[in-house]
C-alpha positions as CSV (number, residue, x, y, z in Angstrom):
1,M,150.6,158.6,115.0
2,M,147.0,158.7,116.2
3,A,147.0,162.5,116.4
4,E,148.0,162.7,112.8
5,A,145.2,160.4,111.7
6,L,142.7,162.5,113.6
7,D,144.0,165.7,112.0
8,L,143.8,164.2,108.5
9,G,140.3,163.0,109.2
10,L,139.2,166.4,110.6
11,I,140.6,168.1,107.5
12,R,138.8,165.7,105.2
13,G,135.6,166.2,107.1
14,I,135.9,170.0,106.9
15,I,136.6,169.8,103.1
16,T,133.6,167.5,102.7
17,A,131.3,169.9,104.6
18,V,132.5,172.9,102.6
19,L,131.9,171.1,99.3
20,L,128.5,170.0,100.4
21,G,127.6,173.5,101.4
22,A,128.8,174.8,98.0
23,F,126.8,172.2,96.2
24,I,123.6,173.1,98.1
25,G,124.3,176.8,97.5
26,M,124.6,176.2,93.8
27,V,121.3,174.2,93.7
28,F,119.5,177.0,95.5
29,W,121.1,179.5,93.1
30,A,120.1,177.5,90.0
31,Y,116.5,177.0,91.1
32,S,115.9,180.5,92.5
33,T,113.1,182.5,90.9
34,R,115.4,185.4,90.1
35,R,117.4,183.2,87.7
36,H,114.3,181.7,86.0
37,G,114.1,184.4,83.3
38,E,117.7,184.1,82.3
39,F,117.5,180.3,82.1
40,E,114.3,180.5,80.2
41,E,116.0,182.8,77.6
42,A,119.1,180.6,77.4
43,S,116.9,177.5,76.8
44,L,115.5,179.1,73.6
45,L,119.0,179.9,72.1
46,P,119.3,176.6,70.1
47,L,115.9,177.3,68.5
48,E,116.7,180.8,67.3
49,D,117.3,181.3,63.5
50,E,120.7,182.6,62.5
51,S,120.8,185.9,60.5
52,E,121.4,185.6,56.7
53,D,124.6,187.7,56.8
54,N,126.1,185.4,59.3
55,W,125.9,182.3,57.0
56,S,128.7,183.6,54.8
57,E,131.1,183.7,57.7
58,Q,130.2,180.2,58.8
59,L,130.6,178.4,55.5
60,E,133.8,176.6,54.8
61,M,136.0,177.6,51.9
62,P,135.5,175.2,49.0
63,R,138.3,172.7,48.6
64,A,139.3,173.9,45.1
65,D,139.8,177.5,46.4
66,W,141.6,176.2,49.4
67,E,144.1,174.2,47.2
68,M,144.6,177.1,44.8
69,E,146.0,179.1,47.7
70,G,148.9,176.7,48.0
71,N,147.5,174.5,50.8
72,K,147.9,170.8,50.5
73,R,146.7,168.0,52.7
């Protein structure tokens, strides 16, 4: 019984160490200088204007047209 508890504890410890290592690796990856340019560009995406042609695709169909096509709520 004691050997099983030690084995389970060892497995949990190894999993914890692997996850901690993965977390630290991701932090270094995110804050590395090589990634700075990509993250800077991505941070400006919400501020960019949409093109005028794209607006027609994003607008919803007016309700009257939608109902005339046979759709009901």
